[in-house]
N, C-alpha and C positions, 0 to 999 in steps of 0.2 A: 370449568373443567374438572372431571373429576375421573378414576378410573387410573388403568395403569397404560402406558405406551406398548407397543408389538416390540420386543427386541430388533425384530427382521423389518423395521417400517424402515422407510426413507427418508429424506428430505430434501429441501430442495433450497438453494442459495445463488443469489443474483448477483452479479456485480454489474453496475452501473456507472462505475467511475472513471469511464473513455469513450472513446470515439465509438468502443462496439461493446454490446451488451453480450455477456456472458452467462450463462445458468448451468448450471451443474445440477443432477440428483446424484443425493450423497445417501452413501447406507450408514447405518447406525455407526458403524464401526471407521467411519471418515475418509469410505472409498466413495471415486467419480464410478458410479453404475451407467450415466450419457451423458453429453454435452451439449450444448446449442450456444450457437452463436451468431450476431445480426446485428447490421450496423444500427445504433442506437436510435430513436424515434426522440428527441430531447423534447418536444410538445405533447407527446404520447404515451410517456412513458410507464404509468400505470397501465394502460392500456396493451401495451406491447408486454409486460412482466409477464401480466393474466393472462395473455393467449399462447404465451413459453411455457407457462406454467401450467396449462392444459394439454399442453402438449408431450410434456413429459409425466403427466400422472395417468397420461393415458399406457405409458409401456411401465408404469412404476408399482402398480396395486396399491396400498396402501403409503399415501404420501400424510403425515405426522405433522409438517409445520412448515414455514419459507419464511426464510432469511435473505436481507436484501443490504448490501454495500454500498453505501453512498457518500459522493465526494463532498464533504461537509459536515456542521456540527448539526449531530443531532441528539436529541433530548431524548433517553431512554424512557425516564419518568413520565412523561407526554407523549411518546413516540409520534413529536413531531419535528420537521428538518428547517434547524433555526437560522443557517448560512448554508448556502450552496453558492459557490460563487458560479461552475460551471453549469447548476440546475437550478438557477434563480425561481422557477418555475415551484419551483417541488415546495418552495416556501411559504407562497401563497397556495396552495393546497394542502390538501389531507394527504398525504399518499397510504397513511396505514388503513385509515377507515376505507377510499378505494379498494384499496388490495382485498383487504376484508371481504368486503362487501361482492368482489369481484371473483375471488377462488374460495372461501367459503373454509379458508384456512389461518390456523395463528399466525400472525405476522409479525416478528421483530425484523425491526431499523436500527443501524448501525454504519457508527463514521466506517468507510471503507478502508482503513489504515488500524484500524480495530478488530475488524472482519481479518483482514488478511492476517494481522498478530495472533490471534486463535487459531488460523488455520495450520500456521507454520509451528506455535506450540505443542496442539494436538496431532498431528501426522508428519508435521514436516523437520525443517533445520531446530526447531527449539525443543522435541521431543525428549524428553528424560532431564531438560531442567527446569528448578524451581519457578526462577526467577526469569524476566527477560526480557530485552527492550527490538521492540522490531522498527525497520525505518525501510521507506519508501521512497525509491527515488525516482519519479519518473515526468509527468509534466506539470509535476507539484512534488513537493517532500512531505510527507506526513510521517509522525511514528505514533506508537502506544506501547502502553507497558503491561508486563503480567506480573501481579504476584502472587506467591503462594498459587497458581494455577487459574488464577482469577484475573481480566481485566482490571484494571487499575483507574477510573476513570477522572476520576479530581471531584473538588470541592462542587462544582459547574456540571462535571459531566466531560470534560472538553480536554484532559490531560494529555502529553505527547506532541503539541505541535513543535516536533524536532527542526521543520522548515523555517520555522521564525526565531529560532536562535540567529542573536548577531554575531555574524563572525566579519563585516567588517566596517566601523563603524563611521567611514568615509564612503561607502558604497552607494549605490543606487536607492532608488525608494522600490520597495515591494508591494505589491500587492495590499498589504494588510495596513499598507500606509508607515510604517517602519524603514528603515535604512539598513543595507547592508544584510541583509537577511540570508543564512543558507541557502536558501530556495534563489536568489536572486544571483548564486552564481554556481550553483550544482543544480539544479533542475536542468532537463530535457534541454527547451526553449534559451535558458542562459548557459547554457554549456556551448551551444550553438551560435547565440550572441559573441560568447567572449572568444570563441575561433576565430569568426569573420572579423572581428576589432583587432585581432592576431597578425591576422594574414592580409589586412590593409596596411600594416606598419611594420611588419617584419621582410625586411627582404627574403631571408634564406627560406621565407615558408613557401616562398612561390616554388619550390621542388618538391611539395605536397601535393599528392593528387588531390584535394580537396580544393584545393585552387583554382581548378578547371569547372569546379564544380559549386554555381553560385548557391545552389537550393538544396545541398545538405544537410541531414539529418543526424542526430545526436547519435543513432545508430550507424549512420556511416562513417563518423569519427568511428566510434568502436572498430567497425569493419575495417580500416583504412591503420589504426593502432594494432590491430593483431596482425596485419597484414604485413608490418613491418614499418609503415610508415612515421619515420622518426618526429616530423610536428603534431602529428594525432596521436602517437603516445605519449607527448609531453604535452596536451591537454587533456589526457585521460589522468595522468599521474597529478597533475597542479588539479583537476579536482576532486581525485584522489584525498589529497591534504588538505583541500577545504572542509569535505566531510569528517576527515580524521580528526581535523581538530575540535569540531563540535562533538563528533563520540568519545573525545578526551572529555570535553564538558559530563555529558550522560554517563562515564563510567566514574568520576573523581564523584557525582550528586548520591547514585543511586547502588552504586557495588552490587551490578547486578553479574549475574552466573553466565549469560550469555547477551550477544547482540546480533540480532538477524540481519540481513542486508537482504532487501526485494525491490522490486520494479524495475522498468525498462531499461534505465543506465548500468543497474548492475550485470547487463549481458556481455560487458567488455570483460567481466571473470578477473583472473585473476591480476588483467592490468591495472584494473581500478581497488580489486580489493586487498591487494597487497599494499600499494599506498595508504590507504587506507588503515590498516592496521601499524605499519610503521611511522604514520603520522600520531594515533593512537598514543604507541609506544613512546613516541617521545613529549610529547606533552601527558599524560595522565597519572597520576601519582602512583607510583609503579606495584604497592599493595594490592593496589585495587586492579590494576590492568594487567597483572599477572594471574586474577582469579577469575577474570573475564575474557572467554572464549568469543570472538568476532567471525561471524562465518557467512556464507551465502544464503539465501532464503532457498529452499527445495522446493517448492511448489509452481511455480513459473505464476503462468497466467491464470491457473486455480484456485490461489491462496486467497482472494476476496470469498469468492463463490462458497468454497470447501468451509471457510470461518463464518460465514455468513448462516450457513447449513449447519453447522457445528454448535453455533451461540443458537439458532432457533431450536435444535435438538435440546439443551439444556436448557433455555427457560422452559419448554413442552415440558419437560422432565422434573423439573423445579415446581411447578404448577401440578400436576398431578399427584404428589407426595402429600 
């Protein structure tokens, strides 16, 4: 590719990390121009992305590149998805080639946590920092590192697996094969599991509204905690302590300027953020802790799609120089 990209060009970012596909048309400055959402068609991801890209291009004028955030391990050198528990057929196929052929655009594939981190760093809660660690806590737990303004991917491209920090050596088995990973206690499904277990063995928990709803979710726990339910509040705070202990390890190891926490679990707001900060402060080396800001993410469900679009923007811009 030669020439230069127009300063007023747009980019498309797509997030396929949940049950809903989210896409955004993003300006060169990182502003969302238009959004699209649809239930994710897991067996036809490439075709669905191509269709939504076509819709956004109709209203966009110039679209310079496409970025896609994927739940799994992505090799940026080969443009292949190596591991994806949620979307295993992407490993067998070649999403990158399919999308380039279907859209005619330059395509960048990236791990969803890395994409979310880049979005927050560029235009969200990480803006203005030099170095940042991003944590996303939802159905799973991911992490990403930004050093000197660039994603730091590690030797094999898979740095930032925050959810697989061991937090309880006597804990339950994780999907990764280890036992006691942070994800086994602090991801949304495991918060629900721990809450169910506590409801069954703690007679005082019968006073909680959660006790009459056997199919509650992590969002329900957060809502009841905000409404003043003592039991739900206790579960949120204990989850915050687990996360805070893991955050302290990151602070001690990397001494970063800012840590940004996003994902659905963080919808509990200060009820979970404050315990995270307290526990991190209790466990981290104090000079490192005092140099680190721990904040909630700012972009919400747009973080991955914005970040994927901006990664595509910067990759395309580099190629034109």
